C-alpha positions in Angstrom: -17.6 -145.7 105.0 -14.3 -147.7 104.7 -12.3 -146.7 108.2 -9.0 -145.7 107.9 -6.6 -148.0 109.9 -2.9 -147.4 110.6 -0.4 -149.9 111.9 1.9 -148.4 114.1 5.5 -149.9 115.1 8.7 -148.5 116.4 10.7 -148.6 113.1 7.8 -147.0 110.4 4.2 -146.0 109.9 2.0 -147.6 107.0 -0.7 -145.6 105.7 -2.9 -147.7 103.0 -3.6 -145.8 99.6 -7.4 -146.0 99.2 -9.5 -144.5 96.1 -10.8 -141.1 96.3 -14.5 -142.0 96.8 -13.4 -144.3 99.7 -11.8 -141.3 101.7 -13.9 -139.3 103.9 -15.0 -136.0 102.5 -13.4 -134.1 105.5 -10.5 -135.7 105.1 -10.1 -134.7 101.5 -11.1 -131.1 102.2 -8.4 -130.8 105.2 -5.6 -132.4 102.7 -6.5 -130.0 100.0 -6.7 -127.1 102.5 -3.1 -127.9 103.4 -1.9 -128.3 100.1 -3.2 -125.0 99.0 -2.1 -123.0 102.2 1.8 -124.7 101.8 1.4 -123.3 98.0 0.4 -119.8 99.4 3.0 -119.6 101.9 6.0 -121.6 99.9 6.0 -124.1 102.9 8.7 -126.0 101.0 8.8 -128.8 103.8 5.2 -129.3 103.8 4.9 -129.4 99.9 7.7 -131.9 99.6 6.0 -134.2 102.4 2.6 -133.8 100.6 3.9 -134.5 97.0 5.5 -137.6 98.4 1.9 -139.4 98.8 0.1 -137.8 96.1 2.4 -136.5 93.4 0.2 -137.4 90.5 -2.9 -136.0 91.7 -1.5 -132.5 93.2 0.6 -131.7 90.2 -2.5 -131.6 88.1 -4.7 -129.9 90.8 -6.4 -126.6 90.6 -8.3 -124.5 93.1 -11.6 -122.5 92.6 -10.0 -119.6 90.4 -8.3 -122.4 88.2 -4.9 -121.8 89.7 -2.4 -124.4 89.6 0.4 -125.0 92.3 2.9 -123.5 90.0 1.0 -120.1 89.8 1.6 -119.6 93.6 5.2 -121.0 93.7 6.1 -119.0 90.4 4.6 -115.4 92.4 6.5 -116.2 95.5 9.8 -117.1 94.0 10.0 -120.7 95.2 13.0 -122.6 93.1 13.2 -125.6 95.3 9.7 -127.2 94.7 8.6 -125.5 91.4 11.3 -127.4 89.6 9.8 -130.7 90.8 6.3 -129.9 89.9 7.5 -129.2 86.5 9.4 -132.1 86.4 6.5 -134.4 87.4 4.4 -133.0 84.2 2.5 -129.9 85.7 1.3 -127.7 82.6 3.7 -125.2 82.7 1.2 -123.2 80.4 -1.5 -123.7 82.5 -4.0 -120.6 82.5 -6.3 -119.6 85.7 -9.8 -117.6 85.3 -8.0 -114.4 84.4 -6.0 -116.1 81.5 -2.6 -115.8 83.8 -0.2 -118.5 83.5 2.7 -119.3 86.2 5.1 -116.9 83.9 2.4 -113.9 84.3 2.6 -114.2 88.0 6.6 -114.4 88.1 6.7 -111.3 85.6 4.1 -109.4 88.0 5.7 -110.3 91.2 9.4 -109.5 89.7 10.5 -113.2 90.4 13.3 -113.6 88.1 14.7 -116.9 89.3 11.3 -118.4 88.9 10.8 -116.7 85.7 14.1 -118.3 84.4 13.0 -121.7 85.8 9.7 -121.6 83.9 11.1 -120.2 80.6 13.7 -123.2 80.8 10.8 -125.6 81.1 9.4 -124.3 77.8 7.0 -121.7 79.3 5.3 -119.7 76.4 5.9 -116.1 77.1 3.7 -115.1 74.4 0.5 -116.5 75.9 -1.9 -113.8 76.6 -4.4 -113.3 79.4 -8.0 -112.5 79.4 -6.9 -108.6 78.7 -4.7 -109.5 75.8 -1.2 -109.1 77.6 1.5 -111.3 77.2 4.3 -112.1 80.1 6.4 -110.2 77.8 3.9 -107.3 77.4 3.2 -107.2 81.1 7.2 -106.6 81.8 7.3 -104.2 79.3 4.3 -102.0 80.6 5.8 -102.3 84.0 9.1 -101.0 82.8 8.0 -98.3 80.7 5.7 -97.3 83.6 8.5 -97.2 86.2 10.3 -93.6 86.1 14.1 -93.3 85.3 15.1 -92.1 89.0 17.4 -93.2 91.5 15.0 -94.3 93.6 13.7 -96.7 90.9 17.0 -97.7 89.5 17.0 -101.2 91.1 13.6 -102.0 90.0 14.2 -100.9 86.3 17.2 -103.0 86.8 15.1 -105.8 87.7 12.7 -105.5 85.1 15.1 -105.2 82.4 16.9 -108.4 83.3 13.3 -110.0 83.1 12.6 -108.6 79.8 16.2 -109.5 78.7 15.5 -113.2 79.8 12.1 -113.6 78.1 13.3 -112.0 74.9 16.3 -114.3 75.0 13.7 -117.4 74.6 11.7 -115.7 72.1 13.8 -114.2 69.7 16.8 -115.3 67.7 20.1 -113.3 67.6 20.6 -112.5 63.9 23.5 -110.1 62.7 21.9 -106.9 60.7 23.6 -106.0 57.7 22.9 -102.6 58.3 21.0 -99.6 59.8 19.2 -97.8 57.2 17.5 -95.1 59.1 16.0 -94.0 62.5 12.8 -92.4 64.0 11.3 -91.5 67.2 8.2 -93.4 68.2 6.4 -93.2 71.3 9.6 -91.5 73.1 11.8 -94.1 72.1 14.5 -94.3 69.2 13.9 -97.1 66.5 15.9 -98.3 63.7 15.1 -99.5 60.4 17.2 -103.0 60.3 18.3 -104.4 56.9 19.4 -108.1 57.6 22.0 -110.3 56.0 20.0 -113.2 55.9 17.5 -111.9 53.7 14.5 -110.8 56.1 12.3 -108.0 55.4 13.7 -104.5 56.7 12.1 -104.1 60.3 12.2 -101.2 62.8 13.8 -102.2 66.1 14.1 -100.5 69.3 17.3 -99.2 70.1 17.7 -101.2 73.1 17.5 -104.5 70.9 20.4 -103.3 68.8 24.3 -103.6 70.1 25.9 -100.1 70.7 28.5 -100.5 68.3 26.3 -100.8 65.6 24.2 -97.6 66.5 27.5 -95.7 67.2 28.7 -96.9 63.6 25.4 -95.7 62.1 25.3 -92.2 63.8 28.9 -92.1 62.6 28.0 -92.7 59.2 30.1 -95.9 59.1 28.8 -98.7 56.9 28.0 -102.1 58.7 29.1 -104.9 56.6 29.5 -108.8 57.5 33.0 -110.0 56.9 35.0 -113.4 57.2 38.7 -113.8 57.8 40.6 -115.5 54.9 44.2 -115.5 56.3 46.3 -113.2 58.6 49.9 -112.3 58.5 52.3 -111.0 61.3 54.4 -107.8 60.2 56.6 -107.2 63.3 54.2 -106.3 65.9 51.6 -105.7 63.8 48.9 -108.5 63.0 47.1 -108.1 59.6 43.9 -109.9 58.3 42.6 -110.6 54.8 38.8 -109.8 54.8 36.4 -111.2 52.6 33.1 -109.1 52.5 29.6 -110.4 52.4 28.6 -107.7 49.7 31.7 -107.8 47.3 34.2 -110.2 45.9 36.8 -108.1 47.1 39.6 -108.9 49.6 40.9 -106.4 52.0 43.6 -106.4 54.4 42.9 -104.7 57.6 
């Protein structure tokens, strides 16, 4: 066994680097224990200290349940060390023994900040755990199971914010041509949407459709995409010449 000598001076400490097989087993275990304890407790100072000497090893390490450091930091809501680990190349979509990604943990513990950090780093919100539930599905289930009461208002607001963040990364905003009809499914109102870009008609939950479009549908006002061609000012009134997507007729409005 190679002994680990340390040269000390008043100005600096020098710690020679050794290959893992040349480091005593008890030292390796103590180092690993310090790392995972710091992860679980979100000890930012300790994590940064340990990363300074062993970044490459630690960003890819897993515990006995195959959880990486970002699993713990995402669940706790740490947004100081989490971005550093992602920058250093840790797998943002790594799954533990239960199939959970760090995004599952951020979603389950309602940590919006760490959830946004993960999404911006490329986290896949549609990866499913061992029960077949994605991070998006997890938040939806939590929201559906949270009563609409004054005491649960803040929890619902937080869950809705997380769901909006996730869906903003999954779905592309597309302007509907019009709403065709409505129905009630599982206690929620859905609308059959006709798209202007040729996609097949699709049933969409009312929470994913702009309020003004729903109001217009309920008032039997047809929704048609228009483009302004020109405008003119007549006194205090401004009129615009509109070209409609479904007609060659130009209209002043």
